[in-house]
Phi, psi and omega in degrees: 000140179286154183301313182293327173294316177300315176306311182295327187273335187299135176210160175283121177262130184234032173198122183239150176289150176279071188212134180285168179257131179300145181304319184296321177293319180296314176303321178293323180291314177305314183299321176300319176295320179296326182274351183291153178294139185218149176253056182134173181285148170228160179235136177253124178246108182271114182256117179238340185295118184304324179294319181295318177299315180299312179303313182291322174305307183294320175297320182293317181297316179297318180296321179293315180299329183256012184285336185078356176275122185303317180292316180295318178299314180298313178301313183291342177273355178296141178301130176074011181296134174229118185302332181263006171050023178078015183290139180279352181220135170237127171254107180278134179252122180236159176205160173287153182297139180175169187294337184242018183297314177296327178293319179298317179296321182294319180299317180295319181299314180300314178302315180298318184291325179288318177297322180297313178301316177302330181271359181086015180261153168272155178211162175208127179283132184225144175243328189302329177301336174298323177296315181301316181297324179296332179267359181232074181304329178292327178287323177297315180299320182299326181287349174049057175288150177298154180296140182084356177262136178236140180294136180244324183194187178200174174231125174270142181225149179166184175267129184304136181255325183179205180246018178303136177058021175286156176243145181302144176296139180290144174300142177293122177257154173281090181237028175244134179233120178259133180240000000 
């Protein structure tokens, strides 16, 4: 697939098939994240263990319901809502604290989601699992992040399952200004 075609086709997938991601495809997605322009170091933690994903999903759902944030509470209250959407893989992106840590993580995430699209995988950029990790210190310990690194966001990966919890595409807005 051409890069521009992958960019045009990429969308956030919020429903996944109960099917694993092949090692080769996972390695290619991670390589894309490693090759992305970054403003500092990042760490990728690939979570595939079903028990770990379930614990993180449940902790994230509870954190969203108790966040006090109207949007998060509303999403978490949808019937059958699961914050990890049944994805078989979560790539958690962490970085040491610093002024450009989120920028470095975001660059890696963009590259990984485009690579996933190119490989026929669905993906979704997520931040809510960071809330779940904050309430589950044992789970954070289980992920064995390097000292000084904090989770910032993640990418869910898998084969698209359907349209559950999808959101309508935003209308194209005139948001370009040439000077």
